[in-house]
DRENDO-1510 file (C-alpha; in Angstrom, 1 decimal, always signed):
<recs>
REC; n; res; u; v; w
REC; 1; MET; -8.8; -17.6; -40.0 .
REC; 2; VAL; -8.1; -16.7; -36.4 .
REC; 3; SER; -8.0; -20.0; -34.1 .
REC; 4; ARG; -11.1; -20.6; -32.1 .
REC; 5; VAL; -9.0; -22.0; -29.1 .
REC; 6; CYS; -5.3; -20.7; -28.9 .
REC; 7; THR; -3.0; -22.3; -26.2 .
REC; 8; ASN; +0.4; -23.4; -25.9 .
REC; 9; PHE; -0.2; -26.1; -23.4 .
REC; 10; LEU; -2.9; -28.4; -24.8 .
REC; 11; ALA; -0.7; -31.3; -25.2 .
REC; 12; ALA; +0.1; -31.2; -21.3 .
REC; 13; THR; -3.7; -31.7; -20.4 .
REC; 14; LYS; -3.7; -35.2; -22.3 .
REC; 15; ALA; -2.3; -36.5; -19.0 .
REC; 16; TYR; -2.9; -34.0; -16.1 .
REC; 17; ASP; +0.6; -33.8; -14.0 .
REC; 18; VAL; +1.0; -30.8; -11.9 .
REC; 19; HIS; +4.5; -31.3; -11.4 .
REC; 20; ALA; +5.1; -31.3; -15.2 .
REC; 21; ILE; +3.3; -28.2; -15.6 .
REC; 22; ARG; +5.2; -26.5; -13.0 .
REC; 23; SER; +8.2; -26.5; -15.5 .
REC; 24; MET; +6.5; -24.6; -18.1 .
REC; 25; SER; +6.4; -20.8; -18.2 .
REC; 26; PHE; +4.0; -18.8; -17.0 .
REC; 27; ILE; +2.8; -15.0; -16.9 .
REC; 28; MET; +4.4; -13.2; -14.0 .
REC; 29; PRO; +2.9; -10.0; -12.6 .
REC; 30; LYS; +4.3; -6.9; -14.0 .
REC; 31; GLY; +7.6; -6.0; -12.0 .
REC; 32; LEU; +8.5; -9.5; -11.4 .
REC; 33; GLN; +9.4; -10.1; -15.4 .
REC; 34; GLU; +10.8; -7.8; -18.0 .
REC; 35; VAL; +8.3; -6.0; -19.8 .
REC; 36; TYR; +7.8; -7.1; -23.1 .
REC; 37; THR; +7.4; -4.5; -25.6 .
REC; 38; LYS; +8.2; -4.2; -29.4 .
REC; 39; ALA; +7.7; -1.1; -31.0 .
REC; 40; LYS; +9.8; +1.6; -29.6 .
REC; 41; TYR; +11.3; +4.6; -31.2 .
REC; 42; GLY; +13.2; +7.5; -29.8 .
REC; 43; GLY; +11.9; +6.7; -26.3 .
REC; 44; ARG; +8.1; +6.5; -27.5 .
REC; 45; ASN; +6.2; +3.6; -27.7 .
REC; 46; ALA; +3.9; +2.7; -30.3 .
REC; 47; VAL; +0.3; +1.3; -29.2 .
REC; 48; THR; -2.5; -0.3; -31.1 .
REC; 49; MET; -5.7; +1.6; -30.3 .
REC; 50; LEU; -9.1; -0.3; -31.0 .
REC; 51; PRO; -11.8; +2.3; -30.4 .
REC; 52; GLY; -14.6; -0.5; -30.7 .
REC; 53; GLY; -18.4; +0.4; -30.7 .
REC; 54; GLY; -20.9; +2.3; -28.8 .
REC; 55; ILE; -19.0; +5.0; -26.4 .
REC; 56; GLY; -15.4; +3.7; -27.4 .
REC; 57; PRO; -14.3; +6.2; -30.0 .
REC; 58; GLU; -15.2; +9.4; -27.9 .
REC; 59; LEU; -13.8; +7.6; -24.7 .
REC; 60; MET; -10.3; +7.1; -26.9 .
REC; 61; SER; -10.3; +10.8; -28.2 .
REC; 62; TYR; -10.2; +11.6; -24.6 .
REC; 63; VAL; -7.3; +9.5; -23.6 .
REC; 64; LYS; -5.4; +11.0; -26.8 .
REC; 65; GLU; -6.3; +14.2; -25.5 .
REC; 66; VAL; -5.3; +13.7; -21.9 .
REC; 67; PHE; -1.7; +12.1; -23.1 .
REC; 68; ARG; -0.9; +15.0; -25.2 .
REC; 69; TYR; -1.3; +17.5; -22.3 .
REC; 70; ALA; +0.5; +15.2; -19.9 .
REC; 71; GLY; +3.2; +14.5; -22.8 .
REC; 72; ALA; +3.0; +11.1; -22.5 .
REC; 73; PRO; +5.6; +9.3; -24.9 .
REC; 74; VAL; +2.9; +7.2; -26.7 .
REC; 75; ASP; +1.9; +7.1; -30.6 .
REC; 76; PHE; -1.2; +5.5; -31.1 .
REC; 77; GLU; -1.8; +3.5; -34.2 .
REC; 78; THR; -5.7; +3.2; -34.8 .
REC; 79; VAL; -7.4; +0.2; -35.9 .
REC; 80; GLN; -11.0; +0.2; -36.8 .
REC; 81; ILE; -13.2; -2.9; -36.4 .
REC; 82; ASP; -16.5; -3.1; -38.2 .
REC; 83; PRO; -19.1; -4.8; -36.0 .
REC; 84; ASN; -21.5; -5.3; -38.9 .
REC; 85; SER; -19.1; -7.0; -41.5 .
REC; 86; ASP; -19.2; -10.8; -42.3 .
REC; 87; SER; -15.5; -10.8; -42.9 .
REC; 88; ASN; -12.5; -11.1; -40.2 .
REC; 89; ASP; -10.4; -9.2; -42.4 .
REC; 90; ASP; -10.4; -6.1; -40.3 .
REC; 91; LEU; -10.2; -8.5; -37.1 .
REC; 92; GLU; -6.9; -10.0; -38.7 .
REC; 93; TYR; -5.3; -6.3; -39.2 .
REC; 94; ALA; -5.7; -5.4; -35.7 .
REC; 95; ILE; -4.1; -8.9; -34.3 .
REC; 96; ILE; -1.4; -7.9; -36.8 .
REC; 97; SER; -1.1; -4.4; -35.2 .
REC; 98; ILE; -1.0; -5.8; -31.6 .
REC; 99; LYS; +1.9; -8.4; -32.6 .
REC; 100; ARG; +3.8; -5.8; -34.0 .
REC; 101; ASN; +3.4; -2.9; -31.4 .
REC; 102; GLY; +3.0; -5.6; -28.3 .
REC; 103; VAL; +0.6; -3.3; -26.2 .
REC; 104; ALA; -3.2; -2.4; -27.2 .
REC; 105; ILE; -6.0; -0.1; -25.6 .
REC; 106; LYS; -9.0; -1.2; -26.7 .
REC; 107; GLY; -13.1; -0.6; -26.3 .
REC; 108; ASN; -15.8; -3.1; -26.3 .
REC; 109; ILE; -16.0; -4.4; -30.2 .
REC; 110; GLU; -19.7; -5.5; -30.7 .
REC; 111; THR; -20.1; -8.6; -33.0 .
REC; 112; GLY; -23.4; -7.8; -35.2 .
REC; 113; SER; -23.5; -10.6; -37.3 .
REC; 114; LEU; -24.9; -13.9; -36.4 .
REC; 115; ASP; -23.1; -16.0; -38.8 .
REC; 116; THR; -21.2; -18.7; -36.9 .
REC; 117; GLU; -18.3; -18.2; -39.2 .
REC; 118; VAL; -18.0; -14.5; -37.7 .
REC; 119; LEU; -16.2; -14.7; -34.4 .
REC; 120; SER; -16.6; -12.7; -31.4 .
REC; 121; ARG; -14.0; -10.1; -31.9 .
REC; 122; ASN; -13.2; -9.5; -28.2 .
REC; 123; VAL; -12.7; -13.2; -27.6 .
REC; 124; ALA; -11.1; -13.6; -30.9 .
REC; 125; ILE; -8.5; -11.2; -29.9 .
REC; 126; ARG; -8.0; -12.7; -26.4 .
REC; 127; ASN; -7.4; -16.3; -27.8 .
REC; 128; GLU; -5.3; -15.5; -30.7 .
REC; 129; LEU; -2.8; -13.5; -28.5 .
REC; 130; ASP; -3.0; -16.0; -25.8 .
REC; 131; LEU; -4.1; -13.2; -23.3 .
REC; 132; CYS; -5.0; -15.8; -20.5 .
REC; 133; VAL; -4.8; -13.5; -17.5 .
REC; 134; ASN; -7.5; -10.9; -16.9 .
REC; 135; VAL; -6.8; -8.6; -14.0 .
REC; 136; ILE; -9.4; -6.0; -12.7 .
REC; 137; HIS; -8.3; -4.2; -9.4 .
REC; 138; CYS; -11.6; -3.2; -7.7 .
REC; 139; LYS; -10.7; -0.4; -5.2 .
REC; 140; SER; -13.4; +2.0; -4.1 .
REC; 141; TYR; -13.4; +5.8; -4.6 .
REC; 142; PRO; -13.9; +7.8; -1.5 .
REC; 143; GLY; -15.5; +10.4; -3.1 .
REC; 144; VAL; -18.2; +8.3; -4.9 .
REC; 145; ARG; -21.5; +7.2; -3.1 .
REC; 146; CYS; -21.8; +3.7; -3.5 .
REC; 147; ARG; -23.3; +0.5; -1.8 .
REC; 148; GLN; -19.9; -0.4; -0.4 .
REC; 149; GLN; -17.0; +1.6; +0.8 .
REC; 150; GLY; -13.5; +0.5; +1.7 .
REC; 151; LEU; -13.5; -2.3; -1.1 .
REC; 152; ASP; -10.0; -3.2; -2.3 .
REC; 153; ILE; -10.6; -6.8; -4.2 .
REC; 154; VAL; -8.5; -8.2; -7.1 .
REC; 155; ILE; -10.1; -10.6; -9.8 .
REC; 156; VAL; -7.7; -12.6; -11.7 .
REC; 157; ARG; -10.0; -14.2; -14.3 .
REC; 158; GLN; -9.0; -17.1; -16.9 .
REC; 159; ASN; -9.6; -15.2; -20.3 .
REC; 160; THR; -9.2; -17.9; -23.1 .
REC; 161; GLU; -11.2; -20.9; -22.2 .
REC; 162; GLY; -14.1; -22.1; -20.3 .
REC; 163; GLU; -17.7; -21.3; -21.8 .
REC; 164; TYR; -15.8; -18.7; -23.8 .
REC; 165; ALA; -14.0; -21.1; -25.9 .
REC; 166; MET; -16.4; -20.4; -28.8 .
REC; 167; LEU; -17.0; -24.2; -29.5 .
REC; 168; GLU; -20.7; -24.6; -30.1 .
REC; 169; HIS; -22.7; -27.0; -32.7 .
REC; 170; GLU; -26.3; -27.8; -33.3 .
REC; 171; SER; -25.9; -31.9; -32.7 .
REC; 172; VAL; -29.4; -32.3; -34.1 .
REC; 173; SER; -32.1; -29.7; -35.0 .
REC; 174; GLY; -33.2; -28.1; -31.9 .
REC; 175; VAL; -30.3; -29.3; -29.6 .
REC; 176; VAL; -27.1; -27.2; -29.2 .
REC; 177; GLU; -24.0; -27.9; -27.3 .
REC; 178; SER; -21.7; -25.6; -26.0 .
REC; 179; MET; -18.4; -26.8; -24.9 .
REC; 180; LYS; -16.6; -25.8; -21.8 .
REC; 181; VAL; -12.6; -26.0; -22.0 .
REC; 182; ILE; -10.7; -26.2; -19.0 .
REC; 183; THR; -7.2; -27.3; -19.2 .
REC; 184; ALA; -4.4; -27.8; -16.2 .
REC; 185; ALA; -2.0; -26.1; -17.8 .
REC; 186; ASN; -3.9; -22.5; -18.1 .
REC; 187; SER; -5.3; -23.4; -14.7 .
REC; 188; TYR; -1.9; -23.5; -13.4 .
REC; 189; ARG; -0.8; -20.6; -15.4 .
REC; 190; LEU; -3.7; -18.4; -13.7 .
REC; 191; ALA; -3.5; -19.9; -10.3 .
REC; 192; LYS; +0.3; -19.0; -10.1 .
REC; 193; TYR; -0.3; -15.6; -11.4 .
REC; 194; ALA; -2.8; -15.2; -8.6 .
REC; 195; PHE; -0.5; -16.2; -6.1 .
REC; 196; GLU; +2.5; -14.6; -7.2 .
REC; 197; TYR; +0.5; -11.2; -7.3 .
REC; 198; ALA; -0.7; -11.7; -3.8 .
REC; 199; LYS; +2.9; -12.3; -3.0 .
REC; 200; LYS; +4.5; -9.3; -4.6 .
REC; 201; TYR; +1.7; -7.0; -3.2 .
REC; 202; GLY; +1.5; -8.0; +0.0 .
REC; 203; ARG; -1.9; -9.6; -0.2 .
REC; 204; LYS; -2.9; -12.1; +2.6 .
REC; 205; LYS; -5.6; -14.1; +1.0 .
REC; 206; VAL; -6.8; -16.2; -2.2 .
REC; 207; THR; -10.1; -17.5; -2.6 .
REC; 208; THR; -10.8; -19.7; -5.8 .
REC; 209; VAL; -14.2; -19.4; -7.2 .
REC; 210; HIS; -15.6; -22.5; -8.7 .
REC; 211; LYS; -18.8; -24.8; -9.6 .
REC; 212; ALA; -16.9; -28.1; -8.7 .
REC; 213; ASN; -19.9; -29.4; -6.8 .
REC; 214; ILE; -21.9; -29.6; -10.1 .
REC; 215; MET; -19.2; -29.6; -12.9 .
REC; 216; LYS; -16.8; -32.1; -10.9 .
REC; 217; ILE; -14.5; -32.9; -13.8 .
REC; 218; SER; -13.9; -29.5; -15.5 .
REC; 219; ASP; -14.3; -27.2; -12.4 .
REC; 220; GLY; -12.7; -29.9; -10.0 .
REC; 221; LEU; -9.6; -29.8; -12.4 .
REC; 222; PHE; -9.5; -25.9; -11.7 .
REC; 223; LEU; -9.9; -26.2; -8.2 .
REC; 224; GLU; -7.6; -28.9; -7.8 .
REC; 225; THR; -5.0; -27.1; -9.5 .
REC; 226; SER; -5.4; -24.0; -7.3 .
REC; 227; ARG; -5.1; -26.1; -4.2 .
REC; 228; GLU; -1.8; -27.5; -5.6 .
REC; 229; VAL; -0.5; -24.2; -6.4 .
REC; 230; ALA; -1.4; -22.9; -3.1 .
REC; 231; LYS; +0.9; -25.5; -1.2 .
REC; 232; GLU; +3.6; -23.7; -2.8 .
REC; 233; TYR; +3.0; -20.3; -0.8 .
REC; 234; PRO; +2.1; -21.6; +2.6 .
REC; 235; GLU; +2.4; -17.9; +4.2 .
REC; 236; ILE; -0.8; -16.9; +1.9 .
REC; 237; GLU; -4.2; -18.2; +3.1 .
REC; 238; HIS; -6.3; -20.1; +0.5 .
REC; 239; ASN; -10.0; -20.9; +0.4 .
REC; 240; ASP; -12.4; -21.9; -2.2 .
REC; 241; MET; -16.1; -20.8; -2.6 .
REC; 242; ILE; -18.7; -21.8; -4.9 .
REC; 243; ILE; -19.9; -19.2; -7.5 .
REC; 244; ASP; -23.4; -18.5; -6.4 .
REC; 245; ASN; -22.3; -18.4; -3.0 .
REC; 246; THR; -19.7; -15.9; -3.9 .
REC; 247; CYS; -22.1; -13.7; -5.3 .
REC; 248; MET; -24.2; -13.7; -2.2 .
REC; 249; GLN; -21.3; -13.1; +0.0 .
REC; 250; LEU; -19.8; -10.4; -2.2 .
REC; 251; VAL; -23.3; -8.5; -1.7 .
REC; 252; SER; -23.5; -9.1; +1.9 .
REC; 253; ASN; -19.7; -9.5; +3.2 .
REC; 254; PRO; -17.6; -8.2; +0.3 .
REC; 255; LYS; -14.5; -7.2; +2.7 .
REC; 256; GLN; -13.8; -10.8; +3.4 .
REC; 257; PHE; -12.1; -11.1; -0.3 .
REC; 258; ASP; -8.7; -10.1; -1.2 .
REC; 259; VAL; -7.5; -11.6; -4.4 .
REC; 260; MET; -10.2; -13.9; -6.2 .
REC; 261; VAL; -9.1; -16.3; -9.0 .
REC; 262; MET; -11.9; -18.0; -11.2 .
REC; 263; PRO; -12.6; -19.5; -14.5 .
REC; 264; ASN; -13.7; -17.2; -17.3 .
REC; 265; LEU; -17.5; -16.9; -16.9 .
REC; 266; TYR; -17.5; -16.5; -13.5 .
REC; 267; GLY; -15.0; -13.7; -13.9 .
REC; 268; ALA; -17.6; -11.8; -15.8 .
REC; 269; ILE; -20.1; -12.4; -13.5 .
REC; 270; THR; -18.1; -11.3; -10.2 .
REC; 271; SER; -16.7; -8.4; -11.7 .
REC; 272; ASN; -19.9; -6.6; -12.8 .
REC; 273; VAL; -21.0; -7.4; -9.2 .
REC; 274; ILE; -18.2; -5.7; -7.4 .
REC; 275; CYS; -18.2; -2.4; -9.8 .
REC; 276; GLY; -21.9; -2.4; -9.3 .
REC; 277; LEU; -21.3; -2.4; -5.3 .
REC; 278; MET; -18.6; +0.3; -6.1 .
REC; 279; GLY; -20.5; +2.8; -8.2 .
REC; 280; GLY; -21.0; +1.5; -11.8 .
REC; 281; ALA; -19.4; +0.3; -14.5 .
REC; 282; GLY; -17.7; +3.5; -15.5 .
REC; 283; LEU; -14.7; +3.5; -12.9 .
REC; 284; ILE; -12.8; +0.2; -13.0 .
REC; 285; SER; -10.3; -0.8; -15.4 .
REC; 286; GLY; -9.2; -4.2; -16.8 .
REC; 287; LYS; -5.5; -5.8; -17.9 .
REC; 288; ASN; -5.2; -8.8; -20.2 .
REC; 289; TYR; -1.9; -10.3; -20.2 .
REC; 290; GLY; -0.1; -13.0; -22.1 .
REC; 291; ASP; +3.5; -14.2; -22.5 .
REC; 292; HIS; +4.4; -11.7; -25.1 .
REC; 293; TYR; +1.2; -9.3; -25.2 .
REC; 294; ALA; -1.0; -6.9; -23.3 .
REC; 295; VAL; -4.2; -5.5; -24.0 .
REC; 296; PHE; -6.1; -2.6; -21.6 .
REC; 297; GLU; -9.6; -2.1; -21.4 .
REC; 298; PRO; -12.6; -1.0; -19.2 .
REC; 299; GLY; -13.1; -3.7; -16.7 .
REC; 300; THR; -16.5; -4.4; -17.3 .
REC; 301; ARG; -16.3; -4.7; -20.9 .
REC; 302; ASN; -19.7; -2.8; -21.8 .
REC; 303; THR; -19.9; -0.9; -25.1 .
REC; 304; GLY; -22.4; +1.8; -23.7 .
REC; 305; THR; -24.3; +2.2; -27.1 .
REC; 306; ALA; -27.2; +3.8; -25.4 .
REC; 307; ILE; -25.2; +6.8; -24.4 .
REC; 308; ALA; -23.2; +7.1; -27.0 .
REC; 309; GLY; -22.8; +10.5; -28.6 .
REC; 310; LYS; -24.3; +12.4; -25.6 .
REC; 311; ASN; -21.5; +13.6; -23.7 .
REC; 312; ILE; -22.4; +11.8; -20.4 .
REC; 313; ALA; -20.1; +8.6; -20.8 .
REC; 314; ASN; -18.0; +8.0; -17.7 .
REC; 315; PRO; -14.5; +8.3; -19.1 .
REC; 316; ILE; -12.7; +7.2; -15.9 .
REC; 317; ALA; -12.3; +3.4; -16.6 .
REC; 318; MET; -10.9; +4.1; -19.6 .
REC; 319; LEU; -8.4; +6.6; -18.5 .
REC; 320; ASN; -7.3; +4.1; -16.0 .
REC; 321; ALA; -7.0; +1.6; -18.5 .
REC; 322; SER; -4.8; +4.1; -20.0 .
REC; 323; VAL; -2.8; +4.6; -16.8 .
REC; 324; ASP; -2.2; +0.8; -16.7 .
REC; 325; MET; -1.0; +0.7; -19.9 .
REC; 326; LEU; +1.7; +3.6; -19.1 .
REC; 327; GLU; +2.6; +1.6; -16.2 .
REC; 328; HIS; +3.2; -1.5; -18.1 .
REC; 329; LEU; +5.4; +0.5; -20.4 .
REC; 330; SER; +7.3; +1.8; -17.5 .
REC; 331; HIS; +6.3; +5.6; -18.1 .
REC; 332; PHE; +5.8; +5.7; -14.3 .
REC; 333; LYS; +6.0; +9.4; -14.0 .
REC; 334; HIS; +3.3; +10.1; -16.8 .
REC; 335; ALA; +1.1; +7.3; -15.0 .
REC; 336; ASN; +1.3; +8.9; -11.5 .
REC; 337; ILE; +0.3; +12.5; -12.6 .
REC; 338; ILE; -2.6; +11.1; -14.5 .
REC; 339; ARG; -3.9; +9.1; -11.9 .
REC; 340; LEU; -3.5; +11.7; -9.3 .
REC; 341; ALA; -5.3; +14.0; -11.4 .
REC; 342; ILE; -8.0; +11.3; -12.0 .
REC; 343; ASP; -8.4; +10.8; -8.2 .
REC; 344; LYS; -8.5; +14.5; -7.2 .
REC; 345; THR; -11.1; +15.1; -9.8 .
REC; 346; ILE; -13.6; +12.2; -8.6 .
REC; 347; ASN; -12.7; +12.5; -4.4 .
REC; 348; GLU; -12.0; +16.3; -4.1 .
REC; 349; ASP; -13.5; +18.0; -6.9 .
REC; 350; LYS; -16.2; +15.7; -7.0 .
REC; 351; ILE; -16.9; +16.2; -11.0 .
REC; 352; HIS; -19.2; +13.1; -11.4 .
REC; 353; THR; -21.2; +11.9; -14.4 .
REC; 354; PRO; -24.5; +11.2; -14.2 .
REC; 355; ASP; -24.0; +7.4; -13.8 .
REC; 356; LEU; -22.3; +8.4; -10.3 .
REC; 357; GLY; -25.2; +10.6; -9.3 .
REC; 358; GLY; -23.6; +13.9; -10.7 .
REC; 359; ASN; -24.5; +16.2; -13.4 .
REC; 360; ALA; -21.2; +16.6; -15.1 .
REC; 361; THR; -20.6; +15.9; -18.8 .
REC; 362; SER; -17.7; +13.5; -20.0 .
REC; 363; THR; -16.2; +16.3; -21.3 .
REC; 364; ASP; -16.2; +18.4; -17.8 .
REC; 365; VAL; -14.5; +15.4; -16.2 .
REC; 366; VAL; -11.6; +15.3; -18.9 .
REC; 367; GLN; -11.1; +19.0; -18.7 .
REC; 368; ASN; -10.9; +18.8; -15.0 .
REC; 369; ILE; -8.2; +16.3; -15.2 .
REC; 370; ILE; -6.4; +18.2; -18.0 .
REC; 371; LYS; -6.3; +21.4; -15.9 .
REC; 372; LEU; -4.9; +19.2; -12.8 .
REC; 373; VAL; -2.2; +17.5; -15.2 .
REC; 374; GLN; -1.0; +20.8; -16.1 .
REC; 375; THR; -0.8; +22.2; -12.6 .
REC; 376; SER; +2.5; +22.9; -11.2 .
REC; 377; ASP; +1.7; +21.5; -7.7 .
REC; 378; LEU; +0.5; +18.2; -9.4 .
REC; 379; ARG; +3.6; +17.8; -11.6 .
REC; 380; HIS; +6.0; +18.5; -8.5 .
REC; 381; GLN; +4.6; +15.6; -6.9 .
REC; 382; VAL; +5.6; +13.4; -9.6 .
REC; 383; HIS; +8.8; +15.3; -10.2 .
REC; 384; LEU; +8.2; +15.9; -14.0 .
</recs>
């Protein structure tokens, strides 16, 4: 059975000592540590593909098609997870595959069963693989009409604990308790990642988002840990903001934010707010990192069941996730040519699906990207 809470650092939280935790391992932003990948054969990487539900399968078919024309050296091992099954067997198969390959790309996986013994597939994968960091880079596309142009915000979200720890029970009939888990060690790992990310990419400011005014012990621990880590980076400005005010500030003055670090639930909220400002859920990708594994997916984790099979789903978020994956695997030339094709399709050719105010089909977008991938001018830019 997949564990409900997976962390390598629980022992350290029994007596909170940030100085002791500093000596532990933490996840470094890509480029600051050696990429940990397992399955590679003749220069090609084996990658687990989890299509998920809703629009996931059709989006994955677009990824495969674009990769084929770009010549990306990746072989996919597809694992289907049945959202309506009361068994966790398919979930176990998926996790075994990711552990073997080291890297995965996934759609959102619904959990149809209300049986408390059937775990949320998405949360269980993150917990079992200890994917404690979720990174969403929210950068506006100039060619998309949206509520806020010029946004460039990075969300660093805790990914394995908080309200998503899946620890619920009915204490007495009609009274349900849900545990929020915050550990000093995982808070330190997250804050350290956020500041190292800011340092590596020349970011000037890190904002810690919390609700420590009400949840004084749990969010208080998260906030205090961020403040301790901030002392190690005097060149980077650090401030903190309560989650409800953060949502208001994102709508009214989003350009004040640079890197934002926060617990799990707040990350789910703020990422959807920012994506809404930028044009919707179909643009931005999300990256999930642990010490040994990486999983790539659309940033807002929407299933899109209502538009499945209609050829109108925006493929950009999933394609961006696939490019992130190529970069993680150090296939930079293939990543660059696909990203350039995506940017030109959106910003110059302005081939937009209905969610962006256009009338293009999913196929129209993908075929334009493929056409650009094949052009000599674009390939010359990245020396392919």
